[in-house]
Structures are given as C-alpha cells and as structure tokens.
N, C-alpha and C positions, 0 to 999 in steps of 0.2 A: 710697618710701612718702610720706616727711615732704613731700617737694615736692608730691607728686601731692595731699593732703591741704590743704597751702597754695593749690594751684591753683585747688582746688574750692570755698574757702572766696572766694577772690577771684571767682570767676566768681558765686557766691551772692551775695556782696557788692555785684556791679556790676548783678545781673538781678533779685534780688530785689523791690528797689523798682518796678520796670517791671511786675511779675507781681500785686504787690499795688496798685498802682494799678487794673491792668486787672481785678482781682478787685473793687475798689471798684466801678467801672462796670458789671460783668456784675451785681453784687448792684443796685445803682441802676435797671439797666434791666429789674428785671421789673415784672410787673403791679402788686405791693404798693407800688411808688414810684413811681406815676403820678400825675399831678396832681388825679385825684381822691381820692387818698389823701394827698397831703401837703399840699393845701390848708387843712385844719383844723388841723393841729398848728403849721403855718407860721404860721396867721393869728393862732393863740392866742400864740404867741410874739411877732410882731409888735406886735400889739396890748397884750402885756405891757409892751412897751417904749415904744410912740410913741401909744398909744391907738386908741381905737375906729376903724374906716374903714369907710365903705359896702361894699355887695356891689360895686357897679362900680369903685370904685376899687381893692378888693382883689383884683378878676381882674386888674387891670393890675400891680399889684404883685406878685401871686404868678407872673405871667408872667415880670416884671423878674427875681425871685429865681431861678426855674427856670432862665433864659438865662444870667445871671452866673454861675449853678452849672455850665452847660455852660463857660462861657470860661473861668472859675478851674479847674476841673476837668480840663480838655484841657490847659490850660496847664500846670499841675503835671504831667500825664503827660508832656507833652513834654520837661519837663526831666529826668523820671525817665529817658526815652529817653536825651536828650543826654548824662545822666552816664555810664549804660551805655556807649554807643558810645565815649565819649573814654577809659572805662577798660580796655574791651577791644580799641579799636583805636586806640591813641594816635598811630601814625605819621599820621593820617588831619588834613586842616585841619578848622579849625572848621567851616568851610560844607559840610563833607561829612559831619561828624557832626550839624549841624543839619537838614539835607536827609534823613538816615536818621531823624532824630526825629521830623520833620514826618511822613515817610511811613510809620514805625509809628504815631505817633499818627494820622494820616487812614485807614489802615486799619483801627483800633480803632472810631473813629466810625462808618466807614461800615459795620463788622458790627454796632455798636451799633443804629444806624439799620434795618439788615436785619432784625435780629433783633425790634426792636420792631413791625414791620410785621406780626409772627404773634400779637401780643396784643391781645385785644380792646378794653383801655382804653388802650393807647399809640397813638402816632402814628408815621410816619417821614418823615422831612425831608430833603430834600437841604440846605434854610439851615440846619439844625441841624450837619449835618458842616462848612459853610464856617464855620458858628461856632466849631465846635470846633478847625478848623484855624488860624482867626483867634486864637483864646487861645493855640494852640500858639507859632505865628509870633511872636506879641507878646512872650510869653515868652523865646524863643528869641533874640529880638533885645534884650531887656532883658539875658539872660544875657551876649550877646556884647560890648554896652557896658559891661556891669560888667567882663568881663575886660578889654578895652581901658584904662578908668579905672584899674584895680588893678596893670595891667602898667605902664602909664604911670607912675604914682606910685612903683612899685618901681624903675623904671629912675630916676627923679630922685633918689631916696634914695640910690642907690647910687653914684651919679657925684658 
C-alpha cells in the first residue's frame, strides 16, 4: 500500500505540470482571450509602462506580444513534457526525451489551432503551430546545453 501511494505521488509530480500547462492553453484558447479581448488590457499595461502609442503601432506591438506568448508558453510546455518523460522513462536518452516532449507539444499546439478554427473571433494557423514548436525546440536545446555545461562543471570539480 505504501509503495503504491508513493508511486502515485511520483506520477502526479511528474505529469501534473504537463496537465497544468495544457490547462493554461485550454483557457487561453477560448473566445474570451482572443486578440479582440486582450488588446485593451494589454495596451493599458503597455502604455502605463512605456507611454502612449498610436493605433497603428499598437497593432504591431499587440501582435508581437501575442506571438511572443506562443513562443514562450509552448517553450515552457515543452520543458514540462521533457521533465515528465525524464522522470518516468529515465532509461531513455535525452534526445528521445526531447523528441517525445516536442511531439507532445506539437500535438497540443495542433489541437489548440484546430479548436480555435471553430471560434468566431479566433483564427487557426499552421504558422502558429510552427511558432509553438519552435519555442519548444529552442527551450529543449537550451535545456540540453545547460545540462551539458553543468555536467562538464561537475566532472571538472570531481577530478
């Protein structure tokens, strides 16, 4: 019984961040967080920090903020997938973990765009899926590089 509870806690600790990340995307994928609803609040925050901008300039800034959100959000989701796979399948190589993480991220990104195609104020775009997967790929590469650097430093300390 005790080992069963520990195992359940282990699986929850591994996969809950993935579920949480997907949950955030599900919420962000609603009609309530389309560009038509985020422009006003984001513009208020932006102008509070940087000052007034013209409508034309704001359209560009708003677009960049939203696309940056795709890149960063899906990059973070990719890292949660990577962590979960590494915890639950430690025998696999980093590249296999990263490939599974990218696959999971790509599936969520594809579902998100498919779902948005049914909403009246949202659009569906293959380029958004590519941006999402690029964000995940960059973060996975940074994780790999960071791990290599840390391993190198640890091996130099022990020698």
